[in-house]
C-alpha positions as CSV (number, residue, x, y, z in Angstrom):
1,M,-4.4,-49.6,35.8
2,T,-7.6,-51.8,35.4
3,N,-10.1,-51.3,32.3
4,D,-13.4,-50.8,33.7
5,P,-16.4,-52.9,32.4
6,P,-18.1,-50.9,29.5
7,E,-21.3,-50.3,31.2
8,T,-19.1,-49.0,34.3
9,A,-17.4,-46.9,32.3
10,T,-20.6,-45.2,30.3
11,A,-22.6,-45.1,33.8
12,R,-20.1,-42.2,34.7
13,F,-21.1,-38.7,34.5
14,S,-19.3,-36.0,33.6
15,P,-20.8,-32.5,34.2
16,W,-19.0,-31.2,30.5
17,R,-21.6,-33.4,29.0
18,L,-24.3,-30.9,30.4
19,L,-22.6,-28.0,28.2
20,P,-25.1,-28.7,25.1
21,L,-28.3,-28.6,27.9
22,A,-26.4,-25.5,29.8
23,V,-26.3,-23.5,26.3
24,I,-30.0,-24.0,25.6
25,A,-31.0,-23.2,29.2
26,V,-29.0,-20.0,28.9
27,G,-30.6,-19.2,25.6
28,L,-34.0,-19.4,27.1
29,V,-33.6,-17.3,30.2
30,A,-31.7,-14.9,27.7
31,F,-34.8,-14.6,25.3
32,F,-37.1,-14.2,28.3
33,A,-34.8,-11.7,30.0
34,F,-34.0,-9.7,26.7
35,G,-37.8,-9.4,26.3
36,M,-37.9,-11.1,23.0
37,D,-40.9,-13.0,24.1
38,A,-43.1,-9.6,23.2
39,Y,-42.5,-10.3,19.7
40,M,-44.2,-13.5,19.9
41,S,-47.7,-12.1,20.0
42,F,-50.5,-11.0,17.8
43,E,-49.8,-7.5,18.8
44,A,-46.2,-7.6,17.4
45,L,-47.4,-9.0,14.3
46,R,-50.4,-6.6,13.7
47,D,-48.5,-3.6,14.7
48,R,-45.4,-4.5,12.2
49,R,-47.4,-6.3,9.3
50,E,-46.7,-3.5,6.8
51,V,-43.1,-3.4,7.6
52,L,-42.6,-7.1,7.2
53,L,-44.6,-7.4,4.4
54,E,-42.5,-4.5,2.7
55,W,-39.2,-6.2,3.8
56,K,-40.0,-9.6,2.7
57,T,-41.1,-8.5,-0.7
58,E,-37.9,-6.7,-1.0
59,H,-35.6,-9.7,0.5
60,H,-37.4,-12.4,0.0
61,G,-34.3,-15.0,-0.1
62,L,-33.1,-13.3,2.6
63,A,-36.4,-13.5,4.7
64,V,-36.8,-17.2,4.4
65,F,-33.2,-17.5,5.6
66,Y,-33.9,-15.5,8.4
67,F,-37.3,-17.1,9.2
68,I,-35.8,-20.9,9.0
69,G,-33.0,-19.9,11.2
70,I,-35.1,-18.0,14.2
71,Y,-37.6,-21.3,13.9
72,V,-34.7,-23.5,14.4
73,L,-33.5,-21.1,17.4
74,I,-36.7,-20.9,18.7
75,T,-37.5,-24.8,18.6
76,A,-33.7,-25.5,20.0
77,I,-34.0,-23.3,23.1
78,S,-37.9,-24.8,23.8
79,V,-39.4,-21.3,24.0
80,P,-43.6,-21.7,24.0
81,G,-45.7,-19.9,21.6
82,A,-43.8,-20.8,18.4
83,V,-47.6,-21.3,17.0
84,W,-47.3,-17.2,16.3
85,L,-44.1,-17.7,14.3
86,T,-45.9,-20.0,12.1
87,I,-48.9,-17.7,11.9
88,A,-46.5,-14.9,11.0
89,G,-44.9,-17.3,8.3
90,G,-48.4,-17.9,6.8
91,F,-49.2,-14.3,6.6
92,L,-45.9,-13.4,5.0
93,F,-45.2,-16.9,2.8
94,G,-48.7,-18.1,2.1
95,V,-49.7,-21.5,3.3
96,V,-47.5,-23.9,1.1
97,E,-44.4,-21.8,1.6
98,C,-44.9,-21.4,5.2
99,T,-45.5,-24.9,6.1
100,T,-42.5,-26.2,3.9
101,L,-40.2,-23.5,6.1
102,V,-41.6,-24.3,9.6
103,V,-41.5,-28.1,9.2
104,I,-37.2,-27.5,7.7
105,G,-37.0,-25.3,10.8
106,A,-38.7,-27.2,13.4
107,T,-37.3,-30.6,12.5
108,L,-33.7,-28.9,12.6
109,G,-34.3,-27.3,16.2
110,A,-36.1,-30.4,17.7
111,L,-32.7,-32.7,16.5
112,A,-30.8,-30.1,18.1
113,V,-32.3,-30.7,21.4
114,F,-32.6,-34.2,20.8
115,L,-28.8,-34.3,20.2
116,A,-27.9,-32.1,22.9
117,A,-29.8,-34.3,25.4
118,R,-28.5,-37.4,24.3
119,Y,-25.2,-36.4,24.5
120,A,-25.5,-34.8,27.7
121,I,-27.4,-37.8,29.7
122,G,-28.7,-39.9,27.4
123,D,-26.0,-43.1,28.0
124,Y,-25.6,-42.3,31.5
125,L,-29.7,-42.8,32.0
126,H,-29.3,-45.9,29.5
127,A,-26.6,-47.3,31.7
128,K,-28.5,-46.9,35.3
129,A,-31.7,-47.8,33.7
130,G,-33.5,-50.3,35.4
131,P,-35.4,-53.6,33.8
132,A,-38.8,-51.6,34.1
133,M,-36.9,-48.7,32.0
134,R,-35.3,-51.1,29.8
135,R,-38.6,-52.8,28.8
136,M,-40.2,-49.5,28.2
137,E,-37.1,-48.5,25.9
138,E,-37.2,-52.0,24.2
139,G,-41.3,-51.2,23.4
140,F,-41.1,-47.6,22.3
141,Q,-37.7,-48.2,20.1
142,E,-39.8,-51.4,18.3
143,N,-42.2,-49.0,17.0
144,A,-40.8,-45.8,17.5
145,L,-41.8,-44.1,14.0
146,S,-45.5,-45.0,15.1
147,Y,-45.4,-43.6,18.3
148,L,-43.4,-40.6,17.4
149,L,-46.0,-39.8,14.6
150,V,-48.7,-39.8,17.1
151,L,-47.0,-37.7,19.4
152,R,-46.4,-35.1,17.1
153,L,-49.9,-35.3,15.4
154,V,-51.8,-34.9,18.3
155,P,-50.3,-32.7,21.2
156,L,-50.6,-35.0,24.1
157,F,-47.5,-33.5,25.3
158,P,-45.2,-30.2,25.1
159,F,-43.0,-30.3,22.2
160,W,-40.1,-29.9,24.1
161,L,-40.9,-32.8,26.0
162,V,-41.4,-35.3,22.9
163,N,-37.9,-33.9,21.7
164,L,-36.4,-35.1,24.7
165,V,-37.6,-38.2,25.7
166,P,-36.8,-40.3,22.8
167,A,-33.3,-39.3,23.4
168,F,-33.4,-40.9,27.0
169,L,-35.4,-44.0,24.9
170,G,-32.6,-44.6,22.6
171,V,-34.4,-43.9,19.5
172,P,-32.3,-43.8,16.4
173,I,-31.8,-40.4,14.8
174,R,-33.3,-41.0,11.3
175,T,-36.4,-42.3,13.0
176,F,-36.6,-39.2,15.4
177,A,-36.3,-36.7,12.6
178,I,-38.4,-38.5,10.0
179,G,-41.2,-39.0,12.5
180,T,-40.9,-35.1,13.6
181,F,-40.8,-34.1,10.1
182,F,-43.9,-35.5,8.9
183,G,-45.5,-35.7,11.8
184,I,-46.1,-31.4,12.3
185,I,-46.8,-31.0,8.6
186,P,-50.7,-31.3,9.6
187,G,-50.6,-28.8,12.3
188,S,-48.4,-26.3,10.5
189,F,-50.7,-26.4,7.7
190,V,-53.5,-25.4,9.8
191,F,-51.9,-22.7,11.5
192,A,-50.3,-21.8,7.9
193,G,-53.6,-21.0,7.2
194,V,-54.5,-19.1,9.9
195,G,-51.8,-16.7,9.2
196,N,-52.6,-16.5,5.5
197,G,-56.1,-14.7,6.0
198,L,-54.5,-12.7,9.0
199,G,-54.7,-9.7,6.9
200,A,-58.5,-9.6,6.6
201,V,-58.6,-10.5,10.5
202,I,-56.8,-7.5,11.6
203,D,-58.5,-5.5,9.2
204,G,-61.9,-6.4,10.6
205,G,-60.6,-5.6,13.9
206,G,-60.2,-9.2,15.1
207,M,-58.4,-11.8,16.8
208,P,-57.1,-15.1,14.9
209,D,-58.8,-17.8,16.1
210,L,-56.3,-20.6,17.5
211,S,-58.6,-22.9,18.3
212,I,-59.3,-23.8,15.0
213,I,-57.4,-27.1,15.5
214,F,-59.8,-28.4,17.7
215,E,-63.0,-28.0,15.0
216,P,-64.0,-31.2,13.9
217,E,-63.5,-31.3,10.6
218,I,-59.5,-30.4,11.0
219,L,-59.3,-32.3,14.4
220,F,-61.0,-35.6,13.3
221,P,-58.8,-36.0,10.2
222,I,-55.5,-35.4,12.4
223,I,-56.8,-38.3,14.7
224,G,-57.6,-40.9,12.0
225,L,-53.9,-39.9,10.7
226,A,-52.8,-40.6,14.1
227,V,-54.9,-44.2,14.2
228,L,-53.3,-44.9,10.8
229,A,-49.8,-44.2,12.4
230,L,-50.7,-47.2,15.0
231,V,-52.0,-49.8,12.6
232,P,-48.3,-51.2,12.2
233,V,-48.1,-51.6,16.3
234,A,-51.7,-53.3,16.1
235,Y,-50.7,-55.6,13.5
236,K,-47.2,-56.5,15.0
237,K,-49.3,-57.3,18.5
238,L,-51.4,-59.6,16.4
239,K,-48.8,-61.3,14.7
240,A,-47.1,-61.9,18.1
241,Q,-50.4,-63.1,19.6
242,K,-51.0,-65.7,16.6
243,A,-47.2,-67.0,16.6
């Protein structure tokens, strides 16, 4: 019996390693198959607001536990439209508490996807990567926190995609968690604020304005934070040019 080189052993692919991603895919399919997406809407929140408020008032601790758990699950199986869950949280818990709960739940859910993807095919892709992929990986890893903060602050790509790509580029778990946690705070705060004023909107027969995130007074500060996150990258490049 001969021992394979480390890279060859790593490059071997086992279908069993896809099990975590398969569980996530099954969860996503089941979510829609059982019609759970009907609860991720303004109408569902509007029709059940009194029941939800009463239950939350009577069982606040349990409501917090359930909210975080649901947010983790929704994020982990990559269900679109989680913004409505944030709005519901703002309506039930207020801006500050909702933002805290959303950031905790979304970060944990994102970590679940990140780890599942890394375990499933991260090592395999790394072993098979060509020179171009290696250069991109090295460049991303060098400034991983800055890039993650930008991708979280400004939703240039879907949330689920930003959960997957860093796993394939070898980003450290701690860096991913920190970048996700702090990067989603501004957007979560904005939509929690929308939810906090939802009662008045419903009473007026209106609809919440989800485009508020693109209002200049909100979007420009978020872009400013993203630019600030890129300062370390620019500094490193300038320092390298002078060296």
